N, C-alpha and C positions, 0 to 999 in steps of 0.2 A: 489614544488621547488621554492626557493625565487629568485626573479628578482634582477639582479646586474645592477647598473648604472656605465656606462663607458663613459668617454669622449674621442672622436676620432676626428681627422682631415682628412677630405677627401677634396681635391682640395682646400686647404688653408682654409676651413670653419670648425668651431668646431661644433661637433654635440654630443648631449647627448643621449646615447642610453640605453634602458633598455632590458635586455635578460637574459634568463636562462643560457647563454653560459658564459664560462670563460672570464673575461676582456682581458686577453692575446690573446685569440682567436679573439675577436673582433678587437683588435689592429692589428692583422694579416690580418684580412678582409680589414680593412682601409688601411694598407700598400699595399695590393694587388691592391685595386682599385686606389691608388695613383700611383702605378707603371703603371697601364693600362692608366691612365690619362697622365703620362709622356710619355708613348710610342706613344699616340696619338698627343701629342704635337710635338713630332719628326717628325711623319709621315704625318701630315696634316697641310699644310701650314696656319699660323695664326689661329690655333685651339682655343687658348685662346681669341681670337677676335670674334670668332663665337658666335651665340645666345645660351644661355644656354640649350634651347631645342635640339639643334644639338648636343651640347657636351654631353648631357645626352643620346641621342639616339646612338651616336657613342660608348659611354661607355658600354651601355647595349648590343649592338650588339658584341663588342669584348668580353665581359663576356660570352654571349651566345655562342659565337664561341668557346672559351675556354671549356665551359661546354659540348658542342656537341663533341668536340674532345676527351675529357677525358672519355665521356660516350661511345664513339665508341671504344677507347681503352679498356675500362672495359668489353664492350660486347665482343670484340675479345678474351680478356684473359679469359672471362667466357667460350667461345666456346672452346678455346684452353684446358681449365682445363677439360671440359666435355669429350673431344676427348681423353684426356690423361687418365682420369678416365675409359673410355671405353676400352682404350688399356691395361690399368692395368687389368681391369676384364677379357679380353680376355686372357691375359698372365697368370693370376692365374687359369683360367679355363683350359688352355692348360697344365700348370704345373701339376694340379690334374690329368688330362687325361694321362699325360706322366707317372706320378708316378703309377698310375693304371695299365698301360702297362708294366711297369718295374716290378711291383709286380707279374703281370701274367706271364712274361717272365722268372722271377727268379724261381717262382713256376714250370713252364714247364721244365726249365733247371734242377731243382731238381728231378723231375720225370724222366726226360731222364738219368740223372746221376744214379739214383737208378735202372732204367731198365738196363743201361749199367753195372753197378755193378752185377746185377743179372745175366746177360749174361756173364760177365767175370768168375763168380763162376761156371756157367753152362759149359763154355768152359773148365775151370781147371778141373771140374769133368770128363769131356768126355775125356780129354787129359789122365788124371789118368787112366780111364778105358780102354782107348785105349792102353797105354802102358803096363798096366797089362794083358790085353788080348793079346797083342803081344808077351809079354815075356813068355807066357804060352804056 
């Protein structure tokens, strides 16, 4: 992949970057870092008058903080997805088991109905025979 050259401004300084990434993405990164620097200037008294090492360390700590928070959220989401997948698997298994039980119950009901029909026929035959015998 061909490297692209992009000029960005971070903390008021121009930087020329070479990357495989899209220049628009690189500009978004610069904007994110500038936003972080702006937040630090609001939160830390005289931030812009502090040594550049201090400013750099604070910026790195803030970016690392964001990274760890997002990673924690991603891990929690992954755990939730795994749990939901397990629940879905369990529900599918329960559905298959319930379908098998239903099929068995329907088969049993059909057998009982057939047996009941047979008994009904036998009862009709007995009645017929009884009334024939009684009338004789």
